[in-house]
N, C-alpha and C positions, 0 to 999 in steps of 0.2 A: 392223472394229469399233474404236472408240476405247477406250483403257484407262480403268479406273475411277479416280475421284478419291477413293474411300473407303478404308476399312481393307483391308489385305492381311494375311492370316493365313498365316504359314509354319509347317508342321507337320513336326517331325522325329520319325521312327520307325525302329526297326530290328528286332532280334529280339523276337518277340511283338507287333510293332506292327500286324500285319494285323487281329487281333481288336480292338485298341484303336481303329483307324481305323474299322472297321465300326460299333462302338458310338457313336463320335463322330458319324459322318454319319447314322446312324439317328435321332439325336436333334436334328439340325439341320434346320430348315425350308429350302425351296429359295429363299427370298426374303429372306435376311439383309441383302443389299446389300453383302456382303463377298466378296472373292476368296480362295480357299484353294489353297495350293501345298504339295504333299506331297514331302518329301525323304526317301529311304530309302537304305540300303546295299544295292546290287543287284549280283548276280554278272554280270560282263561276258559270260559264256558261256551265259547262260540267257535265254530269251525270257520277259519278265515278263508275267503275266496280271493285273497289279494293276488296270488300267483296267476290265477286265470284272468283277472281284470288287467293286471299290468302286461301280461303276455299279448294282449290285443293292441298294445301301443308301442311295442318294441320288437325288433327282429332278433334281439339278443336272447339267449336262453335265460329263462326265469326259473330259479331254483330255490326251494325252501331249504334253509341251511340245516346241515347235520353236524354232529360233533366231530371235530378234527377234520373238517372238510377244507381242502386247499382252495384258496381264492384265485381264480383264473381271470385273465383279461377278457373283456367283451362278454362278461356274464353279469346277471343281476341276481343278488342273493337276498332272501327275505328272512327275517327273524320269525321263528315259529311261536305260537302261543305257549304260555306257561313256562317260558324259558328266559334266562338271562344270557346275553351273548357278548363275547369279547373276541378280539383277534390276537393271536400269539404266533410268532414265526410265520406270518401270512397264512395261517390256518384259523378257521372259525372254531371257537370253543364254547360249548353250551353247558349251562348248569340249570338245575330246576329252580324255578322261582317259588319262594315261600308263599303259601296261601295267605291272603289278606295283608301281605307285607307291602309297604309303600316303597317303591323303587323309582329310580330315574334311569331308564334303560339307555336313553340317548347319550346322557352324560357319561355313563359307564363305558359305552362302546367308544365314544370319541376319545376318552382318556387312554384306553387301550390302543386305539389306532395311532395316537400321537407317540406312545411309547414304542410301538412295534415298527412303524415305517418312517417316522420322523418327517423329513422334508417331502416325502412322497405322499403324505396324507392330505386329503381334501375333505373338509367338513361342510355339509350343506344343511341349512335349517329352513324347513318349509312350514306351512300353515300348522298352527296348533295353539292350544291354550296352555297357560302355565309358563314355566321358565326352564323346562328340561332342555338341555343342550347348551345353555349359556355358560356353564362351568367347563364343559368339555371343549368348547371352541377355544377357550383361553389356552388350554393345554396343547391343542393342535397348533395354535399360533406360536406358542413358545418353542415348540419342537421344530419350527421352520415350515410348517404346512400352510395351506391356504384355507380361508374361511369365507364362505358365501352364504347369503341369506336372502329369502324372499322379501319383497317390499311389503310394507303394511297395507298398501293400497290394493295389491293383488291377492293377499291372503284372506281367506274366509275368516280365520281366527288369527289375529295378529300378535298375540301375547308372546309366543315363542320367537318369532322373528325380531320383535322389538327388544326382547330380553337379550338376544344374541347381539343385536346392534348396540345396545347400551354398554356392552363390555369394551367397546372401542377397538376390537380386533378384527372386525369384519372387513374383508378386502373389497367385496362388491355386494350391493343390494340391487336385485333386479326381479322382474317377473320370472316364473319358471322357464319360459321359452328363452328369455334373454340369458338366464343362468346357463342354459344348455349351450348357447353360443360362446359364453366365456369358457366353458369346459372344452369345447371343440377347439378353441384357440390355444390351448395348452399343449405342450409336447407330452407324449404318453408317459414319459418319466423325466425326473429332474436330472439334468446332465451338468457336471462340473464344467465351468467355462475354461477356456484356454488362458492360463495365467499370463504367459508371455505376451499373447496378443492384447490382453486387457491392459497390461502395464505400459504398452506402447500406444494405446488408443487415446488420442486427444480428447475424445468424448468422455472417456472414463475420468480423466483429470478434471474435465468441466463439471461433471456430476459431484465429484469429491469437493471441488472448490465451492460449489453452491451450498453443499452441506456444511462446510466449514464456515462460510460467511453467515449463514442463517442460524446455525445452532452452536457454533464455537467448538466443534469437535472435528479433529483431523482423522478421518477414517482411512487415510493413506497409511497410517501406522498399523492398521489391522491387516490381517492376511488377505491377499488379493483374491484368493479362491473364494473365501467366505463372503466378502463384500461383493465380488462379481456375481456370485450365484444369486444373492438377494436382489441386486439391481436387475439382473437378467429376468428374474421372476416378475418384477414389476413391469418390465418391458413386455413380457408375454401377456400379463394381465391386461395391460392397456391396449394390447393388440396393435403395437406400433412396429414399424418396419425394422428398426434397429436402435442402437444406442444413441446415434446422432439425433434421430427423431425424438427420442426420449428426453434428451437435453433441451431441445426446443420446447417440448411440452411442459417440463417442470419449471422452466423459466416463467411461464405464464400461469401455472397452476400451483400455488403454494400448498394446497391441500394434498396434492400428490407427493410433493417434496416432504411434507410432514409424514405421510404414510410410509415413504421409504425410510425416513429417520426412525419411525416406530419399529419397522421391520428389522432394521439393523441392530436395534438395542434390546429386543425382546430376549429375556433370559429365563432359563428354567430353574426354579428354586422351590423349596418346601422346608417345613420345620424338620430339623434333625436329619437332613438329607445325608445318606451314608451313615446309618445309625452306628456302625462299628467304629467309625472315625470319632464320632461324638462320645461314644462310650470310652474310648481311649483318653480323650480330653477330660472327661468327667472323673475317671478313676486315677489317672496318673499325672497328666500334664498340668491341669489347673491346680490341683492340690500342691504339686511341687512348686508352682509359681507363687502361690500364696505363702508357702512355707519359706520361700526365699525372701519374702517381704512381710515378716511377722508383725512389724510395728510401723505402720504408715504414719507419718506426721499428721497432726490434726487438720492441716490445711491441704493435704494431698489425698489423691484417690488413685486406685488402680486404673490405668488408662488402656483402653481397647479401641482399635480402629478396624472397622469392617469396610473394606474398599470394594466397590461394586456390589452394594447390598441389594440391588434390585428392589423387590417389594417388601423387604425387611424380614423375611422368615428366618434367615440365618442369623441376623443380628439378635432377634428375640431369643433364638435357640441358645446362643452363646450367653446372653444375659441371664437366662434361666440357670445355666450351669454355674456361672459365677455366683449368682444369688445363693444357690444351694450350697456351694463351697464355703461361702462366708458364714451361712447359717450353721453348717456342720461344725464350725470352729467357734460358734457363739460370738462371732464378731459382727459389728455393724456393717451393713453393705455399703462399702466405700468404693463405688465403681462409677466411672464416667466413660460411656461408650460413644464414639463418633462413627456413625454409619453413613457412608457417602456413595453417591452415584451421579451419573451425568444426566439421567432421565428424570425430568421433573415429575411426570405422571407417576412413575414408580415410587418416588419419594413421598408423594401425596398419599398414595395407597399405603405405604409403610407407616406414615404418620398417623393415619386413621386407625391402623391396627385391627382391622376386621378381616377374618379369614373363614373360608368354607371348610367342610369336612375333608376334602381331598388334600388340602395343604397340611392338615393336622393328623394325618393317618399314623405318623410315627410319634405322636405326643401321647404319653401314658395318661390313663384316666386320672391319676393323682395329680399330675401336672396340669391337666386340663381344668380340673376343679380349682387348683391353687392359683393359677396365673391367667385364667380366662373367664369371661362372663358370657353366658348364652344370650344371644340377641336373635331377633327375627331374621336378620340378614346373615347370621353366622355366629362366630365366636369373636369377642373383642378382648384384646390384651388388657390386663388389669392396669390401673393407673400406677401402682407401685412399680411395675416392670417398665411401663412406658416412660416414666420420668428419668430412668437411668440412661436413656438413649437420646442423642441429638442427631436427627436426620438432616443432612445438608448436601447441597450440590457441590461436587468437587470432581475435577478431571485429573486423574493421576498423571496424564501425559502433558498437562498444561499448568496445573497449580502446584505451588510449593507443598512438600509433604508435611504432615503433622509429626511432631517430635516427642521424644521421651515416652514412647508407647511401650507398654509391657506386653502387649499381645496384638498382632496384626493378622487379620484373616482376609485373604483375597483368593477365592476359589473359582476356578473355571472362567477366569477373565483373561489371564495372560496367554492362554492357548489361542486366542483370536488375534494376538499382536504379532507383528514382524519380529525377527530375532533381535534387532538392535533396540527397538522400544521395550521388548521384554527385559533385556539386560538393564536398561536405564531405569525402568520402574522398580525392578528388584533392588537396584542400588539405592533408590529413594526409600524403599521399605527398610533396607539395612540402616540407612541414615536415620530413619524415624524411630527405629527400635532402641529402647534403652538397653544397657548392658544386661545380657542374659534374657532378653525378650524373646518371645515365641512367635514364629511365622507359620501360618496354617494355609497351605495351598491346596489346589484341586488334585484329584487322583491322577491326572495326566500331566501335571506340572512339576517342575523341579527348579532349584536355584540356578541350574545351568552352569555358566562360567563362574558364578559366585559360590559354588558348592563348598569351596575351602573356607569360606567365611561363616559357614553355619555348621552346627553340630546336629546330626540327624537323630531325632527322637523316635520317629516311626517312618521307615522308608516307604512302606506300603501306602499309608494315608498322608504322606508328605507333610509331616510336622517337624519343624526345625527350631533350634535355639541359636541366637546370635552368639558367635564365638568371641568376638573382640570388637572394640571400638577402633575403627580404622577408616581413613578418608577414602571413599570410593567415588566421590562426586566430582572429581576434577574435570571430567569431560561432559558433565551433565549441564544442559542449558534448558531452562523452561521458558516458554512452552516448547515442546518437541515438535518438529515438523520434518517430514520427509522431503528430500530433494526430489521434486516431481519429475517424471520422465520428460525429456525434451526430444525434439526431432534430431536425427543424426547430424553431427557437425564435423567439419574437416578435422583430421588428427592434429594439425598444427594449432588450430584454435582450441581444441580440448586441452592440449598440453599447456597452453599459455594461460588458461583461465581456470581449469579444474583445481580445487584446493588439494594440496598434498597433505594426507593425514599426519605425516611426520611433522610438517610445518605447524599444523594446528596443535599438535601435542606440545611442540616447542613454545608456541604462543602461550598455552596454558601454564607451562612451567615458569615462563617469564612473568606472567601476571601474578602467580603465587609468590614469586621471589621478590618482585620490585614494587608491587602495589601495596599501599598502606591498607589497613583494615577498612572495609567499607562495602557499600552496596551500589549496584547500578539499578535504577528504577526508571519507569516511563514517566511521562509528564503527569499522569494521574496517581503516581505512587505505587504502581504495580511492580512487584519484585521481579527482576530479570536475572541478576547474578549477585554473588557475594565473593569477597576476596579476603585472603590472609586471616582466616579464622573469625571473620565478623559474624558468621552464622551463630556463634555462641551468644550473641546478643538477642537472638530471636527466641520467642516462646510461642507455643501453640495456644490459640484462644480457646476457651472452654465452650463457647457457643458461637454460632454463625461464622465458622472458619472461612478464611479467604486467603488469597495470595497477595493482598495489599500489605506493603511494608509496615504501615501504621497499625495494622491489626496484629502483626507478628512481633514487632520490636518491644523490648522491655518497657514497662509502664513509665519508668523514670525518664526514659529518653524520648518518649512519644511527643510531648509538646515541643521540644526544641527541634527535633527532626522534622516535624510537620511544618513549623514556622520557617525553617531553613529552605525546605523544598518549595513552599509557596512563594517565598520571596525570590528565590533563584529563577523560578519559571516566570514570575511576573516581571521582574526587573532585568531578566536576561543577563545576569552577571553573577559571579561567584559571591557567595555569602559565607562568612565564617563567624562562629560563636566560640569564644574562649571560656575556659574554666568549666566545661561541661563535666558534671560528676558522672562517672561510669558506674554501672551496677556492680556490686561485689560478686565475685565468682562463687562456685560451689564451696570452695574451701575458705571463703572469707578473705582475710588479708588486708593490707593497707589500702586506704582509699586512693583511687586513681582519678585524675582529671585530664581531659583531653580537649583539643581544639577540633570542633566539628566544622567541616566545610561542605557546602552544597554547591556544586558547579554545574551549570547547564551546559550540555554538549550541543552547541549551536552548529547549524550547517556550515560547511567550509566555503561555500560560494561567497565571494566578495559582494558586500552590499545586500545580502539576503536579509529579508525581514521576517522570515519564517521563525516561529517560536521553537523552543527546545523540544526535541522529541524524547530526550533522555536526560536524567540528572545523575551525576556521580556524587554520592555522599560518602565522605571519608572521615576517619577519626585519627588525628595526629597526636602522638604522645602516649599511645598504649602499645603493649608488646605485639609485634607482628613478625612475619617471615622476612628478616633482613631488609627492612624498609630502606629505600634509597630516596633521598630528597631530590625532587626535580626542580630545577631553577625556573621559576615562572613568577609573574607578578602576584603578590600575595594580597588577598582582600583584607581590609581593615577588620580585625576581630571585634565583635559586639558581645557585651556581657550576656551570658546565657539566660540570666533572669529577665532581661528585656524581651528576649524571644518568647519566653514563657508567658509574660504579661500580654504581648500582642496576640499570641495564640489563644489565651484564656478569654480576652475581650471578644474575639470572633466567636468562640464557642458559646459564651454566655448569651450573646445576641441570638444565635441560632437556637439555643436551648429554650430561651424565653418564648420565642414564637412557637416552637414545637410543643411546649407545655400547654400553651393556650389552646392550640388546635387539638391536642390530645385530650384535654379536659372536656372540651365540648363533645368530642366523639364518645368519650367514656360515659358521659351523662346520657347521651342518646342511646347507647348500647345497653346501659343498665335498665332503662325503662323497657326497651324491647326484650331484653333477656328475661325479665321477670314475667312478662306476659307469655313469652314462648316456653318458659320452663314449666309453667302450670299446664299449658296445652300439651307439651311434649310428654309429660308424665302420664296424662290421660291416654294419649295416643299409643304410647309404648305398651301400656297394660292391655288396651283393646287389641292392638296389633298382634301381640304374642298369642292371645287367645284365638284370634281368627286365623292365624297362619296355618296351624296344623289342620284345622277344619278345611281351610281353603285348598290345601294341597291334596287332601283326600278327595274332595269334590272334583277337583280338576282331573284327577286320575279316572274317577268313575265317569265323568262327563265325556272324556276323550274316548274311553272304551265304548260307551253307548253311541257316540257319534259315528265311530268307525263301523260298528255293527249296523247302524241305521243306513249309512251310505251304501254298504254292500247289499243290504236288503233292497234299497231303492233301485240299485242297478239291476238286481235280479227281477224285481217286479216289472221294470221297464222292458227287460228281455222277454218275460212271459207275456206281457201285453202285446209285444210285436208278434210273438209266435201265435197267440190267440187270433190276432188279426189275420195272419197268414192262413191259419186253419179255417177261419170263417169264409175266406174267399176261394177255398178249394172246391 
């Protein structure tokens, strides 16, 4: 028989799992189109009767798995005793289990299921003690599969379901019978949605708009097929009639909207993923980069940006390579790494720096000993390595890029974007790289239209070096937004209102030619655009990066720019400061002074009292692209030192209040911290001793409970037979 191409359901059960399995299969019809594989903790010295017991509760064939057995639809497969089982190419692969070895068979199988069938995988966690399955469900979720778990209330032993639920990736928690109904509501296989139909569906736009309003991420920039598949899966899970019904549902259920958001952002990552690529970085790319920068100034560091860092494994992997490269040259580790992502939960995980064995499988024992500390919950990144990395929330399609980066890594994120956002983000990376900087992409990604701007170091592993400093950002506007699909309009209307790309390019050229150096910001100071080379005044912040102009602009200019924007917004009139000293460029040179003007762009409606939505900040008197003076009423210039004094007075008042509040908080925390530190040290020591013993006891207990349950079943059957015999 040929293996199924549909969904494959892996079911993990242990102590108390027999009853849960019986209830699940009682409620499942024999023609779901899915295959079911049961993984249990079994005693090696006991002949399991599980196949006979399950067969009484299902019309599907029940088969004890054999090595290289194909997985067929509408079949139930059981793992035999004394074996470890995984799935590969939709065939079951068995290996002998080492005697007395402690294993986690459910985690092992779930991980292989995620790798083998991806979005067609379903992981179900039923009753059991311990935490087996909790690591595997995360891998299934990251691969795009579904995760279901039994409720603690219905489970005889709730440790396994609770451990799975604690990961935050479980799609549904129900009793076994209700889980069967969820499975019945799924199509037998994951089908890619109709891209053209989705792009024209107003309900699709409504879902994307809700996500953008609640989480600040425009998923319309992502590939329609990927986003549509994830949304359709949520529709199927909720058993709703269609996308329109789903829109109505998420408007009143913020938890479901959050679940969709989590679904869309889950990414697969691990330490040194694609070991050959990291070996190339270690042996050639990073040494060459350090050799190009032999003597960093005392106040400078090698700058690295990991965009889309997910839970941090790749950022730490790169930090290890750079650390070792510095050490090999007997140089102090002068590295500052920015690791960014849009998913706050992933950033918190990355900041904690605690990982399990599955994420560390490509980490050598030497590196494991040098850069990690064994904890009861896994391995924790050493403090030396952790302090090199700043984890921060940053949206590459919305926020301004970091600049003067020597190395940028963005792997397996661009493949989810539409072509135009891909090009825009790559342009931002090009802008952010210093001359000769390295760009590291995923194995399926390329610079595309920007290939000529990069020198290929490794075509296979997609490692590139910036060729030259050239402006590629003339058409980039942050944040990026797709023009959402509208209902069809008459041709004459489209002709009169649709923007002509050639006209837009002309506008950009005119802005570059006639605008003085300056910035366009919103009323809160968020950077929208820059003109005539003003981006040279921006610097990336070392910590807590943002797209706010005051966080990016040179320190010397920050007070006067802040004061000018505040006054312009408050007074709704143009404000000018004369004699503003401009920061010296990289080559030094004569001191330059300019007139800074902050002009609120007020609504054009006569008599409108609405405040400014945007503020134009310009610098008159410094070199620009053929600046042309526009005749308009000039504001009376105010000395720059007065603006600085006003700004300092405001800041000092805020700072005094903040210091008082902070001091009180610090005193409270110090007292609590001393008490907790003593308690924590005792608990850590006790917990590490108990952990290994506890895991062994869990395994033995589960095996005994399984054996006992099967014996009880047989005793009950024998009692019934004896009763029948007595009445003959």
